[in-house]
DSSP file (Angstrom, degrees, kcal/mol; ACC not computed):
  #  RESIDUE AA STRUCTURE BP1 BP2  ACC     N-H-->O    O-->H-N    N-H-->O    O-->H-N    TCO  KAPPA ALPHA  PHI   PSI    X-CA   Y-CA   Z-CA
    1    1 A M              0   0    0      0, 0.0     2,-0.0     0, 0.0     5,-0.0   0.000 360.0 360.0 360.0 131.6   10.5  -24.7    5.1
    2    2 A D     >  -     0   0    0      1,-0.1     4,-2.1     4,-0.0     5,-0.2  -0.292 360.0-106.4 -77.3 166.7   11.8  -26.2    1.8
    3    3 A I  H  > S+     0   0    0      1,-0.2     4,-2.7     2,-0.2     5,-0.2   0.894 117.2  52.6 -62.4 -44.0   14.4  -24.4   -0.3
    4    4 A E  H  > S+     0   0    0      1,-0.2     4,-2.4     2,-0.2    -1,-0.2   0.913 110.6  48.2 -59.7 -42.3   12.0  -23.3   -3.0
    5    5 A R  H  > S+     0   0    0      2,-0.2     4,-2.4     1,-0.2    -1,-0.2   0.896 111.2  50.6 -66.3 -39.8    9.8  -21.7   -0.4
    6    6 A R  H  X S+     0   0    0     -4,-2.1     4,-2.7     2,-0.2    -2,-0.2   0.913 110.7  49.5 -61.9 -43.2   12.7  -19.9    1.2
    7    7 A E  H  X S+     0   0    0     -4,-2.7     4,-2.4     2,-0.2    -2,-0.2   0.908 111.2  48.7 -64.0 -42.1   13.9  -18.6   -2.1
    8    8 A R  H  X S+     0   0    0     -4,-2.4     4,-2.4     2,-0.2    -1,-0.2   0.907 112.2  49.0 -64.1 -41.2   10.4  -17.3   -2.9
    9    9 A A  H  X S+     0   0    0     -4,-2.4     4,-2.4     2,-0.2    -2,-0.2   0.920 111.5  48.8 -64.2 -43.5   10.2  -15.6    0.5
   10   10 A A  H  X S+     0   0    0     -4,-2.7     4,-2.3     1,-0.2    -2,-0.2   0.892 111.1  50.7 -63.1 -39.8   13.7  -14.1    0.1
   11   11 A H  H  X S+     0   0    0     -4,-2.4     4,-2.3     2,-0.2    -2,-0.2   0.916 109.5  50.5 -63.6 -43.4   12.6  -12.8   -3.4
   12   12 A F  H  X S+     0   0    0     -4,-2.4     4,-1.3     1,-0.2    -2,-0.2   0.923 110.6  49.2 -59.5 -46.1    9.4  -11.3   -1.9
   13   13 A V  H  < S+     0   0    0     -4,-2.4     3,-0.4     1,-0.2     4,-0.3   0.915 110.6  50.8 -60.2 -43.6   11.4   -9.5    0.8
   14   14 A E  H >< S+     0   0    0     -4,-2.3     3,-1.1     1,-0.2     4,-0.4   0.885 106.0  54.9 -64.1 -39.2   13.9   -8.2   -1.8
   15   15 A L  H 3< S+     0   0    0     -4,-2.3    -1,-0.2     1,-0.2     3,-0.2   0.813 114.8  40.6 -62.2 -29.3   11.1   -6.8   -3.9
   16   16 A H  T 3< S+     0   0    0     -4,-1.3    -1,-0.2    -3,-0.4    -2,-0.2   0.261  85.8  97.3-106.0  11.6    9.7   -4.8   -1.0
   17   17 A R  S <  S+     0   0    0     -3,-1.1     2,-0.3    -4,-0.3    -1,-0.2   0.901  93.6  14.1 -68.2 -41.5   13.0   -3.6    0.5
   18   18 A E  S    S+     0   0    0     -4,-0.4    -1,-0.1    -3,-0.2     0, 0.0  -0.935 114.5  30.5-133.8 155.6   12.9   -0.2   -1.1
   19   19 A G  S    S+     0   0    0     -2,-0.3    -1,-0.1     1,-0.2    -2,-0.1   0.665  71.2 155.4  77.7  17.2   10.4    2.0   -2.9
   20   20 A C        -     0   0    0     -4,-0.2     2,-0.3    -3,-0.1    -1,-0.2  -0.386  20.7-166.9 -73.5 155.7    7.3    0.8   -1.1
   21   21 A F        -     0   0    0     -2,-0.1     2,-0.5     2,-0.0    -1,-0.0  -0.963  15.8-130.6-139.6 159.6    4.2    2.9   -0.9
   22   22 A L        -     0   0    0     -2,-0.3    -2,-0.0     2,-0.0     0, 0.0  -0.939  10.0-153.9-114.1 129.4    1.0    2.9    1.0
   23   23 A V        -     0   0    0     -2,-0.5     2,-0.1    17,-0.0    19,-0.1  -0.895  20.4-138.0-102.4 109.4   -2.4    3.3   -0.6
   24   24 A P        +     0   0    0      0, 0.0    19,-0.8     0, 0.0     2,-0.3  -0.417  24.2 179.2 -67.9 140.9   -4.8    4.8    1.9
   25   25 A N        -     0   0    0     17,-0.2     2,-0.3    -2,-0.1    17,-0.1  -0.763  12.1-158.2-147.1  93.8   -8.2    3.2    1.8
   26   26 A A        -     0   0    0     -2,-0.3     3,-0.1     1,-0.1    16,-0.0  -0.563   7.4-171.1 -77.3 133.4  -10.7    4.5    4.4
   27   27 A W        +     0   0    0     -2,-0.3     2,-0.3     1,-0.1    -1,-0.1   0.584  69.1  17.3-100.0 -13.7  -13.6    2.1    5.1
   28   28 A E  S  > S-     0   0    0      1,-0.1     4,-2.0     0, 0.0     5,-0.2  -0.945  87.7 -92.2-152.0 172.8  -15.7    4.4    7.1
   29   29 A A  H  > S+     0   0    0     -2,-0.3     4,-2.2     1,-0.2     5,-0.2   0.839 116.2  56.2 -60.4 -38.5  -16.2    8.1    7.9
   30   30 A G  H  > S+     0   0    0      1,-0.2     4,-1.8     2,-0.2    -1,-0.2   0.941 111.6  40.6 -62.2 -49.3  -13.9    8.3   10.9
   31   31 A S  H  > S+     0   0    0      1,-0.2     4,-2.5     2,-0.2    -1,-0.2   0.836 111.9  58.2 -70.1 -30.0  -10.9    6.9    9.2
   32   32 A A  H  X S+     0   0    0     -4,-2.0     4,-2.3     2,-0.2    -1,-0.2   0.906 106.4  48.9 -63.0 -40.9  -11.7    9.0    6.1
   33   33 A R  H  X S+     0   0    0     -4,-2.2     4,-2.4     2,-0.2    -2,-0.2   0.912 110.8  49.9 -64.5 -42.3  -11.5   12.1    8.2
   34   34 A I  H  X S+     0   0    0     -4,-1.8     4,-1.6     2,-0.2    -2,-0.2   0.933 111.7  47.8 -62.6 -45.6   -8.2   11.1    9.8
   35   35 A L  H  <>S+     0   0    0     -4,-2.5     5,-2.6     1,-0.2     4,-0.3   0.895 111.3  51.4 -62.4 -39.7   -6.7   10.4    6.3
   36   36 A E  H ><5S+     0   0    0     -4,-2.3     3,-1.2     1,-0.2    -1,-0.2   0.900 106.5  54.7 -63.2 -40.7   -8.0   13.8    5.1
   37   37 A E  H 3<5S+     0   0    0     -4,-2.4    -1,-0.2     1,-0.3    -2,-0.2   0.838 108.8  47.5 -63.3 -33.7   -6.5   15.6    8.0
   38   38 A V  T 3<5S-     0   0    0     -4,-1.6    -1,-0.3    -5,-0.1    -2,-0.2   0.417 121.4-106.6 -90.4   3.1   -3.0   14.1    7.3
   39   39 A G  T < 5 +     0   0    0     -3,-1.2     2,-0.3    -4,-0.3    -3,-0.2   0.620  67.6 147.5  89.1  13.2   -3.3   15.0    3.6
   40   40 A A      < -     0   0    0     -5,-2.6     2,-0.4    -6,-0.2    -1,-0.3  -0.610  37.0-145.5 -83.7 142.0   -3.9   11.6    2.1
   41   41 A A        -     0   0    0     -2,-0.3     2,-0.1     1,-0.0    -5,-0.0  -0.839  21.4-117.9-100.7 143.6   -6.1   11.2   -1.0
   42   42 A D     >  -     0   0    0     -2,-0.4     4,-1.7     1,-0.1     5,-0.2  -0.394  26.4-110.5 -76.6 162.6   -8.2    8.1   -1.3
   43   43 A S  H  > S+     0   0    0    -19,-0.8     4,-1.5     1,-0.2    -1,-0.1   0.809 114.9  57.5 -65.2 -29.7   -7.6    5.8   -4.2
   44   44 A W  H  4 S+     0   0    0      1,-0.2    -1,-0.2     2,-0.2     3,-0.1   0.926 111.0  40.7 -67.5 -44.5  -10.9    6.7   -5.9
   45   45 A S  H  4 S+     0   0    0      1,-0.2     4,-0.3    -3,-0.2    -1,-0.2   0.773 117.8  48.9 -76.5 -23.4  -10.1   10.4   -6.1
   46   46 A A  H >X S+     0   0    0     -4,-1.7     3,-0.8     1,-0.2     4,-0.8   0.718  91.7  81.0 -84.3 -21.8   -6.5    9.8   -7.1
   47   47 A A  G >< S+     0   0    0     -4,-1.5     3,-1.2     1,-0.2     4,-0.5   0.872  86.1  54.4 -56.5 -44.9   -7.3    7.3   -9.8
   48   48 A P  G >4 S+     0   0    0      0, 0.0     3,-0.7     0, 0.0    -1,-0.2   0.834 106.6  53.1 -61.9 -29.1   -8.1    9.8  -12.6
   49   49 A T  G <4 S+     0   0    0     -3,-0.8    -2,-0.2    -4,-0.3    -3,-0.1   0.684 106.5  53.8 -77.2 -16.8   -4.8   11.5  -12.1
   50   50 A C  G <<        0   0    0     -3,-1.2    -1,-0.2    -4,-0.8    -3,-0.1   0.437 360.0 360.0 -96.8  -1.3   -2.9    8.2  -12.5
   51   51 A G    <         0   0    0     -3,-0.7    -2,-0.1    -4,-0.5    -4,-0.1   0.459 360.0 360.0  95.9 360.0   -4.5    7.4  -15.8
């Protein structure tokens, strides 16, 4: 791996070290039910509240 690529990889890792979040995105009814059971909102229903 060349130096530039290593630096870019290290920068990417640093950007994601803290403060990450997960956006749930159910693709079918089964996973949608599971997400609903754990209290997750899908991105479509959450979008209006985020502006």
